[in-house]
N, CA, C and O of each residue as an XYZ file, in Angstrom:
656
protein
N     127.761     23.162   -154.738
C     126.898     22.699   -153.671
C     126.518     21.240   -153.891
O     126.316     20.518   -152.915
N     126.413     20.776   -155.141
C     126.034     19.390   -155.402
C     127.049     18.432   -154.790
O     126.670     17.386   -154.262
N     128.328     18.772   -154.853
C     129.360     17.920   -154.280
C     129.229     17.876   -152.758
O     129.350     16.815   -152.146
N     128.985     19.020   -152.166
C     128.827     19.090   -150.713
C     127.622     18.260   -150.287
O     127.682     17.519   -149.306
N     126.528     18.391   -151.034
C     125.303     17.681   -150.698
C     125.554     16.176   -150.592
O     125.051     15.524   -149.677
N     126.321     15.634   -151.515
C     126.607     14.208   -151.507
C     127.452     13.775   -150.321
O     127.423     12.606   -149.936
N     128.202     14.696   -149.739
C     129.100     14.368   -148.630
C     128.515     14.686   -147.252
O     129.128     14.356   -146.236
N     127.357     15.313   -147.201
C     126.838     15.771   -145.913
C     126.658     14.639   -144.906
O     127.103     14.760   -143.764
N     126.022     13.553   -145.301
C     125.791     12.463   -144.362
C     127.126     11.889   -143.881
O     127.317     11.653   -142.688
N     128.031     11.673   -144.809
C     129.334     11.121   -144.446
C     130.051     12.048   -143.470
O     130.634     11.581   -142.492
N     130.017     13.348   -143.722
C     130.672     14.309   -142.834
C     130.020     14.307   -141.449
O     130.710     14.340   -140.430
N     128.697     14.268   -141.424
C     127.980     14.257   -140.142
C     128.324     13.008   -139.336
O     128.609     13.081   -138.140
N     128.290     11.870   -140.010
C     128.602     10.615   -139.319
C     130.057     10.592   -138.852
O     130.361     10.110   -137.761
N     130.944     11.111   -139.682
C     132.365     11.162   -139.306
C     132.572     12.074   -138.088
O     133.441     11.827   -137.252
N     131.760     13.122   -138.008
C     131.848     14.039   -136.863
C     131.190     13.449   -135.612
O     131.297     14.010   -134.522
N     130.501     12.296   -135.787
C     129.866     11.648   -134.650
C     128.592     12.318   -134.193
O     128.216     12.220   -133.025
N     127.925     13.002   -135.109
C     126.702     13.706   -134.765
C     125.486     12.998   -135.375
O     125.578     12.381   -136.436
N     124.362     13.099   -134.692
C     123.105     12.572   -135.208
C     122.395     13.696   -135.961
O     122.638     14.876   -135.706
N     121.523     13.321   -136.882
C     120.758     14.317   -137.630
C     119.944     15.219   -136.724
O     119.815     16.416   -136.979
N     119.389     14.634   -135.654
C     118.587     15.413   -134.701
C     119.442     16.459   -133.984
O     118.984     17.572   -133.723
N     120.681     16.095   -133.671
C     121.575     17.043   -133.006
C     121.896     18.218   -133.922
O     121.887     19.373   -133.495
N     122.179     17.911   -135.187
C     122.491     18.974   -136.150
C     121.270     19.861   -136.361
O     121.396     21.082   -136.448
N     120.092     19.253   -136.444
C     118.881     20.048   -136.656
C     118.645     20.998   -135.489
O     118.225     22.136   -135.698
N     118.907     20.551   -134.269
C     118.765     21.417   -133.098
C     119.763     22.566   -133.136
O     119.425     23.700   -132.798
N     120.991     22.272   -133.547
C     122.044     23.282   -133.555
C     121.729     24.411   -134.520
O     121.890     25.582   -134.177
N     121.282     24.073   -135.722
C     121.078     25.127   -136.722
C     119.626     25.580   -136.829
O     119.328     26.516   -137.571
N     118.707     24.924   -136.094
C     117.335     25.407   -136.029
C     116.430     25.000   -137.166
O     115.550     25.767   -137.556
N     116.625     23.808   -137.711
C     115.713     23.270   -138.722
C     115.247     21.897   -138.248
O     115.789     21.353   -137.285
N     114.255     21.342   -138.914
C     113.774     20.020   -138.518
C     114.752     18.944   -138.971
O     115.534     19.154   -139.898
N     114.700     17.797   -138.313
C     115.573     16.693   -138.706
C     115.197     16.180   -140.096
O     116.045     15.628   -140.798
N     113.943     16.355   -140.499
C     113.528     15.956   -141.853
C     114.266     16.789   -142.900
O     114.634     16.271   -143.955
N     114.484     18.064   -142.620
C     115.203     18.930   -143.553
C     116.641     18.427   -143.710
O     117.165     18.374   -144.822
N     117.270     18.063   -142.604
C     118.634     17.517   -142.671
C     118.644     16.280   -143.570
O     119.510     16.137   -144.432
N     117.680     15.396   -143.362
C     117.574     14.178   -144.175
C     117.431     14.530   -145.659
O     118.104     13.941   -146.505
N     116.560     15.483   -145.972
C     116.338     15.871   -147.372
C     117.575     16.525   -147.975
O     117.875     16.312   -149.149
N     118.296     17.316   -147.189
C     119.546     17.908   -147.693
C     120.553     16.814   -148.007
O     121.202     16.832   -149.053
N     120.676     15.866   -147.094
C     121.653     14.801   -147.285
C     121.318     13.919   -148.488
O     122.218     13.361   -149.117
N     120.043     13.791   -148.807
C     119.630     12.963   -149.934
C     119.418     13.762   -151.216
O     119.006     13.206   -152.234
N     119.698     15.060   -151.170
C     119.619     15.890   -152.363
C     118.221     16.296   -152.775
O     118.035     16.801   -153.882
N     117.230     16.092   -151.918
C     115.859     16.441   -152.275
C     115.631     17.954   -152.244
O     114.926     18.497   -153.094
N     116.231     18.630   -151.259
C     116.092     20.079   -151.130
C     117.451     20.746   -151.303
O     118.487     20.184   -150.949
N     117.423     21.948   -151.853
C     118.645     22.758   -151.943
C     118.925     23.367   -150.569
O     118.012     23.595   -149.776
N     120.187     23.620   -150.312
C     120.598     24.178   -149.024
C     120.881     25.664   -149.198
O     121.640     26.054   -150.084
N     120.276     26.487   -148.360
C     120.561     27.923   -148.382
C     122.016     28.140   -147.971
O     122.560     27.388   -147.162
N     122.634     29.164   -148.529
C     124.067     29.424   -148.288
C     124.408     29.528   -146.803
O     125.423     28.983   -146.369
N     123.568     30.227   -146.005
C     123.904     30.398   -144.589
C     123.857     29.065   -143.843
O     124.644     28.850   -142.921
N     122.948     28.171   -144.227
C     122.920     26.846   -143.600
C     124.116     26.013   -144.045
O     124.684     25.253   -143.262
N     124.485     26.164   -145.303
C     125.650     25.434   -145.813
C     126.901     25.825   -145.033
O     127.699     24.965   -144.663
N     127.071     27.123   -144.783
C     128.220     27.604   -144.008
C     128.186     27.048   -142.584
O     129.208     26.610   -142.055
N     126.991     27.071   -141.966
C     126.865     26.541   -140.601
C     127.237     25.066   -140.549
O     127.968     24.636   -139.657
N     126.734     24.290   -141.509
C     127.033     22.856   -141.529
C     128.532     22.608   -141.677
O     129.106     21.778   -140.971
N     129.155     23.330   -142.594
C     130.594     23.145   -142.811
C     131.403     23.574   -141.594
O     132.412     22.951   -141.264
N     130.958     24.647   -140.919
C     131.628     25.073   -139.686
C     131.536     23.986   -138.616
O     132.528     23.649   -137.970
N     130.341     23.447   -138.442
C     130.125     22.427   -137.409
C     130.920     21.170   -137.725
O     131.691     20.691   -136.893
N     130.732     20.637   -138.923
C     131.391     19.386   -139.290
C     132.907     19.560   -139.356
O     133.654     18.704   -138.881
N     133.356     20.656   -139.940
C     134.789     20.889   -140.089
C     135.502     20.995   -138.765
O     136.586     20.434   -138.607
N     134.928     21.697   -137.811
C     135.566     21.859   -136.501
C     135.673     20.541   -135.759
O     136.703     20.233   -135.159
N     134.587     19.759   -135.806
C     134.584     18.490   -135.081
C     135.553     17.514   -135.733
O     136.318     16.843   -135.040
N     135.527     17.429   -137.069
C     136.394     16.504   -137.791
C     137.865     16.882   -137.604
O     138.718     16.002   -137.484
N     138.167     18.180   -137.580
C     139.553     18.642   -137.453
C     140.101     18.453   -136.041
O     141.277     18.714   -135.789
N     139.263     18.007   -135.135
C     139.736     17.768   -133.776
C     139.713     18.997   -132.903
O     140.241     18.986   -131.792
N     139.097     20.072   -133.402
C     139.041     21.302   -132.618
C     137.919     21.248   -131.588
O     137.706     22.202   -130.840
N     137.216     20.146   -131.556
C     136.113     20.019   -130.602
C     134.873     20.726   -131.118
O     134.774     21.071   -132.296
N     133.958     20.927   -130.236
C     132.700     21.566   -130.597
C     132.959     23.046   -130.856
O     133.500     23.738   -129.994
N     132.579     23.541   -132.037
C     132.855     24.939   -132.348
C     132.095     25.902   -131.437
O     131.078     25.551   -130.840
N     132.611     27.109   -131.348
C     132.012     28.131   -130.482
C     130.561     28.382   -130.842
O     129.737     28.617   -129.958
N     130.231     28.335   -132.141
C     128.843     28.580   -132.562
C     127.906     27.562   -131.924
O     126.779     27.899   -131.559
N     128.364     26.318   -131.788
C     127.533     25.273   -131.194
C     127.380     25.508   -129.692
O     126.279     25.375   -129.156
N     128.464     25.852   -129.013
C     128.383     26.122   -127.577
C     127.479     27.318   -127.300
O     126.669     27.286   -126.374
N     127.619     28.379   -128.107
C     126.770     29.555   -127.941
C     125.321     29.188   -128.204
O     124.423     29.616   -127.478
N     125.094     28.397   -129.237
C     123.738     27.986   -129.568
C     123.109     27.212   -128.404
O     121.941     27.421   -128.076
N     123.883     26.323   -127.784
C     123.363     25.534   -126.667
C     122.963     26.443   -125.505
O     121.925     26.229   -124.880
N     123.779     27.454   -125.213
C     123.441     28.399   -124.139
C     122.184     29.188   -124.495
O     121.291     29.359   -123.666
N     122.124     29.671   -125.755
C     120.963     30.439   -126.196
C     119.693     29.592   -126.159
O     118.638     30.065   -125.737
N     119.797     28.339   -126.600
C     118.639     27.439   -126.591
C     118.136     27.222   -125.170
O     116.928     27.191   -124.934
N     119.060     27.070   -124.221
C     118.650     26.857   -122.832
C     117.940     28.094   -122.293
O     116.921     27.979   -121.612
N     118.472     29.275   -122.595
C     117.806     30.511   -122.160
C     116.414     30.618   -122.764
O     115.453     30.955   -122.072
N     116.308     30.325   -124.077
C     115.009     30.370   -124.742
C     114.048     29.347   -124.150
O     112.878     29.652   -123.917
N     114.540     28.133   -123.907
C     113.686     27.089   -123.338
C     113.113     27.552   -122.003
O     111.922     27.379   -121.745
N     113.952     28.139   -121.155
C     113.489     28.622   -119.858
C     112.497     29.779   -120.014
O     111.513     29.873   -119.280
N     112.771     30.645   -120.971
C     111.870     31.779   -121.202
C     110.493     31.303   -121.650
O     109.476     31.753   -121.120
N     110.456     30.391   -122.627
C     109.170     29.884   -123.108
C     108.480     29.043   -122.045
O     107.253     29.054   -121.942
N     109.260     28.315   -121.256
C     108.692     27.511   -120.181
C     108.023     28.420   -119.145
O     106.955     28.092   -118.627
N     108.646     29.553   -118.847
C     108.061     30.486   -117.879
C     106.767     31.112   -118.397
O     105.957     31.611   -117.616
N     106.576     31.083   -119.718
C     105.342     31.597   -120.323
C     104.289     30.503   -120.488
O     103.221     30.738   -121.053
N     104.600     29.304   -119.989
C     103.628     28.227   -120.072
C     103.716     27.378   -121.327
O     102.841     26.547   -121.571
N     104.752     27.571   -122.125
C     104.919     26.768   -123.331
C     105.896     25.641   -123.017
O     106.920     25.854   -122.368
N     105.564     24.441   -123.484
C     106.366     23.271   -123.124
C     107.696     23.198   -123.852
O     108.661     22.647   -123.322
N     107.761     23.748   -125.060
C     109.006     23.651   -125.827
C     109.238     24.930   -126.612
O     108.358     25.783   -126.725
N     110.437     25.039   -127.148
C     110.776     26.180   -127.984
C     110.118     25.967   -129.344
O     110.274     24.900   -129.939
N     109.389     26.956   -129.844
C     108.783     26.794   -131.169
C     109.858     26.685   -132.249
O     110.934     27.265   -132.112
N     109.578     25.958   -133.300
C     110.511     25.829   -134.416
C     110.616     27.160   -135.140
O     109.722     28.002   -135.049
N     111.712     27.341   -135.858
C     112.010     28.621   -136.510
C     110.887     29.099   -137.450
O     110.557     30.285   -137.418
N     110.282     28.229   -138.287
C     109.197     28.742   -139.143
C     108.031     29.313   -138.348
O     107.382     30.257   -138.798
N     107.757     28.754   -137.175
C     106.671     29.259   -136.334
C     107.036     30.630   -135.775
O     106.186     31.518   -135.710
N     108.276     30.806   -135.378
C     108.738     32.102   -134.876
C     108.739     33.128   -136.016
O     108.353     34.279   -135.813
N     109.169     32.715   -137.206
C     109.135     33.609   -138.367
C     107.707     34.066   -138.645
O     107.473     35.235   -138.952
N     106.760     33.146   -138.536
C     105.342     33.473   -138.750
C     104.889     34.488   -137.706
O     104.137     35.410   -138.022
N     105.339     34.323   -136.470
C     104.971     35.259   -135.410
C     105.512     36.659   -135.720
O     104.819     37.655   -135.511
N     106.740     36.730   -136.216
C     107.311     38.039   -136.557
C     106.630     38.664   -137.776
O     106.526     39.887   -137.864
N     106.164     37.835   -138.718
C     105.372     38.372   -139.837
C     104.075     38.966   -139.303
O     103.641     40.029   -139.748
N     103.461     38.276   -138.348
C     102.239     38.787   -137.726
C     102.515     40.101   -137.015
O     101.716     41.034   -137.103
N     103.644     40.184   -136.307
C     103.999     41.405   -135.594
C     104.156     42.579   -136.561
O     103.675     43.680   -136.291
N     104.821     42.343   -137.671
C     104.997     43.411   -138.674
C     103.650     43.882   -139.187
O     103.429     45.084   -139.339
N     102.750     42.954   -139.456
C     101.430     43.319   -139.972
C     100.618     44.056   -138.906
O      99.926     45.025   -139.216
N     100.698     43.601   -137.654
C      99.978     44.275   -136.561
C     100.464     45.719   -136.437
O      99.655     46.637   -136.305
N     101.779     45.920   -136.480
C     102.327     47.284   -136.380
C     101.848     48.155   -137.540
O     101.486     49.316   -137.347
N     101.849     47.593   -138.728
C     101.390     48.332   -139.913
C      99.921     48.716   -139.763
O      99.561     49.877   -139.956
N      99.070     47.745   -139.418
C      97.628     48.012   -139.283
C      97.355     49.005   -138.148
O      96.472     49.855   -138.258
N      98.117     48.890   -137.065
C      97.904     49.804   -135.941
C      98.290     51.226   -136.336
O      97.595     52.176   -135.974
N      99.380     51.381   -137.067
C      99.808     52.707   -137.518
C      98.819     53.282   -138.524
O      98.549     54.483   -138.524
N      98.282     52.419   -139.379
C      97.369     52.879   -140.431
C      95.971     53.187   -139.892
O      95.408     54.238   -140.199
N      95.410     52.281   -139.094
C      94.018     52.420   -138.660
C      93.877     52.872   -137.203
O      92.787     53.266   -136.788
N      94.956     52.822   -136.425
C      94.884     53.234   -135.038
C      94.273     52.203   -134.108
O      94.008     52.496   -132.942
N      94.047     51.005   -134.609
C      93.505     49.946   -133.760
C      94.204     48.628   -134.088
O      94.805     48.473   -135.150
N      94.112     47.699   -133.165
C      94.744     46.404   -133.370
C      93.795     45.483   -134.140
O      92.598     45.451   -133.855
N      94.320     44.737   -135.108
C      93.473     43.794   -135.835
C      93.026     42.638   -134.937
O      93.695     42.313   -133.956
N      91.899     42.024   -135.278
C      91.399     40.895   -134.490
C      92.336     39.699   -134.633
O      93.132     39.624   -135.569
N      92.227     38.780   -133.700
C      93.068     37.589   -133.720
C      92.800     36.785   -135.006
O      93.740     36.290   -135.628
N      91.555     36.655   -135.396
C      91.226     35.920   -136.632
C      91.792     36.615   -137.863
O      92.242     35.951   -138.798
N      91.775     37.945   -137.872
C      92.342     38.692   -139.003
C      93.848     38.442   -139.101
O      94.397     38.348   -140.199
N      94.507     38.334   -137.952
C      95.937     38.022   -137.959
C      96.150     36.650   -138.583
O      97.045     36.472   -139.409
N      95.331     35.685   -138.190
C      95.432     34.337   -138.742
C      95.222     34.305   -140.242
O      95.930     33.597   -140.958
N      94.244     35.074   -140.725
C      94.010     35.126   -142.180
C      95.196     35.755   -142.894
O      95.524     35.358   -144.012
N      95.837     36.723   -142.269
C      97.023     37.350   -142.848
C      98.167     36.349   -142.966
O      99.000     36.443   -143.867
N      98.195     35.397   -142.051
C      99.237     34.372   -142.084
C      98.941     33.294   -143.127
O      99.666     32.303   -143.219
N      97.881     33.482   -143.911
C      97.602     32.580   -145.020
C      96.640     31.460   -144.708
O      96.549     30.501   -145.474
N      95.922     31.549   -143.612
C      94.982     30.504   -143.243
C      93.567     31.008   -143.457
O      93.173     32.026   -142.888
N      92.808     30.304   -144.272
C      91.438     30.726   -144.587
C      90.427     30.199   -143.575
O      89.459     30.888   -143.254
N      90.638     28.990   -143.070
C      89.720     28.381   -142.118
C      89.703     29.196   -140.831
O      90.764     29.489   -140.278
N      88.526     29.567   -140.345
C      88.408     30.431   -139.180
C      89.052     29.882   -137.921
O      89.776     30.597   -137.228
N      88.792     28.610   -137.619
C      89.347     28.009   -136.412
C      90.863     27.889   -136.502
O      91.577     28.220   -135.555
N      91.350     27.414   -137.645
C      92.790     27.268   -137.831
C      93.473     28.632   -137.801
O      94.557     28.771   -137.235
N      92.851     29.631   -138.403
C      93.409     30.985   -138.390
C      93.552     31.491   -136.964
O      94.570     32.082   -136.605
N      92.530     31.257   -136.157
C      92.564     31.708   -134.763
C      93.664     30.988   -133.988
O      94.382     31.611   -133.206
N      93.797     29.690   -134.201
C      94.815     28.907   -133.487
C      96.215     29.383   -133.855
O      97.053     29.581   -132.976
N      96.477     29.571   -135.161
C      97.805     30.028   -135.591
C      98.103     31.419   -135.059
O      99.213     31.695   -134.604
N      97.110     32.289   -135.118
C      97.317     33.657   -134.645
C      97.519     33.688   -133.133
O      98.351     34.447   -132.637
N      96.775     32.879   -132.405
C      96.933     32.884   -130.949
C      98.303     32.342   -130.562
O      98.917     32.835   -129.616
N      98.788     31.334   -131.282
C     100.141     30.821   -131.019
C     101.173     31.911   -131.315
O     102.118     32.100   -130.549
N     100.988     32.628   -132.434
C     101.915     33.707   -132.779
C     101.910     34.782   -131.697
O     102.971     35.278   -131.318
N     100.740     35.144   -131.200
C     100.659     36.163   -130.156
C     101.316     35.687   -128.856
O     101.979     36.474   -128.180
N     101.139     34.410   -128.499
C     101.778     33.890   -127.287
C     103.302     33.902   -127.425
O     104.015     34.206   -126.469
N     103.793     33.569   -128.617
C     105.245     33.612   -128.851
C     105.745     35.046   -128.724
O     106.763     35.295   -128.078
N     105.036     35.985   -129.334
C     105.431     37.391   -129.258
C     105.374     37.912   -127.824
O     106.188     38.751   -127.437
N     104.427     37.425   -127.043
C     104.346     37.824   -125.636
C     105.559     37.292   -124.871
O     106.142     37.999   -124.050
N     105.932     36.049   -125.146
C     107.114     35.473   -124.477
C     108.380     36.224   -124.847
O     109.292     36.356   -124.030
N     108.437     36.715   -126.076
C     109.621     37.431   -126.543
C     109.586     38.921   -126.193
O     110.524     39.658   -126.499
N     108.504     39.356   -125.554
C     108.430     40.725   -125.056
C     107.950     41.769   -126.050
O     108.240     42.953   -125.874
N     107.229     41.372   -127.083
C     106.738     42.333   -128.078
C     105.269     42.680   -127.884
O     104.813     43.731   -128.336
N     104.528     41.804   -127.217
C     103.089     41.961   -127.053
C     102.740     41.680   -125.608
O     103.356     40.833   -124.960
N     101.742     42.400   -125.104
C     101.232     42.126   -123.761
C      99.826     41.576   -123.905
O      98.982     42.158   -124.586
N      99.587     40.446   -123.254
C      98.260     39.841   -123.278
C      97.693     39.962   -121.863
O      98.166     39.289   -120.947
N      96.676     40.822   -121.681
C      96.128     41.024   -120.336
C      95.266     39.840   -119.889
O      95.031     38.904   -120.654
N      94.807     39.899   -118.660
C      93.970     38.841   -118.084
C      92.719     38.591   -118.925
O      92.199     37.475   -118.936
N      92.233     39.604   -119.622
C      91.007     39.476   -120.414
C      91.128     38.524   -121.587
O      90.115     38.103   -122.145
N      92.345     38.177   -121.970
C      92.527     37.213   -123.054
C      93.170     37.815   -124.279
O      93.527     38.993   -124.314
N      93.308     36.968   -125.286
C      94.016     37.346   -126.511
C      93.388     38.529   -127.234
O      94.102     39.342   -127.821
N      92.082     38.634   -127.199
C      91.419     39.694   -127.967
C      91.777     41.089   -127.464
O      91.526     42.076   -128.156
N      92.358     41.186   -126.274
C      92.736     42.491   -125.713
C      94.235     42.730   -125.726
O      94.738     43.528   -124.935
N      94.960     42.052   -126.611
C      96.416     42.193   -126.682
C      96.786     43.620   -127.073
O      95.975     44.354   -127.638
N      98.020     44.000   -126.762
C      98.537     45.295   -127.209
C     100.040     45.207   -127.372
O     100.704     44.397   -126.725
N     100.565     46.045   -128.239
C     102.012     46.076   -128.476
C     102.725     46.719   -127.306
O     102.180     47.595   -126.634
N     103.935     46.282   -127.072
C     104.749     46.869   -125.993
C     105.718     47.851   -126.631
O     106.514     48.477   -125.931
């Protein structure tokens, strides 16, 4: 992987792609791409495979690989879905992962206690101690889950959410 890391920027530039484009394709921030290219962070195997697939296909003259075309279609569908829920952009992958962690915990607590945990309790479960910040993170997670069809938020507001 150390050899690949040293060649990432060169491969990306040779493929004619910008760091922002690659970050959008594989679902990480452009800062992560920069850190991978400079050797600051290690690259997970699945991201390494994605990068090599993208760069290799473009460099070999095969054009944009199918994974990239599929990703573009999926991103557009997601963008429209989140836009219809009142969100301006697609949340980044760590935010969506946090929402799914919240969903798992909500399901567990509901099965165990028979009631839904409060929005602030969800935020504290996500590792935030500050009350206001916990509420904001949890409410964002609930809105994402509602857009993805896992939670219903009635007119009464977030405190009356329920699983679908």
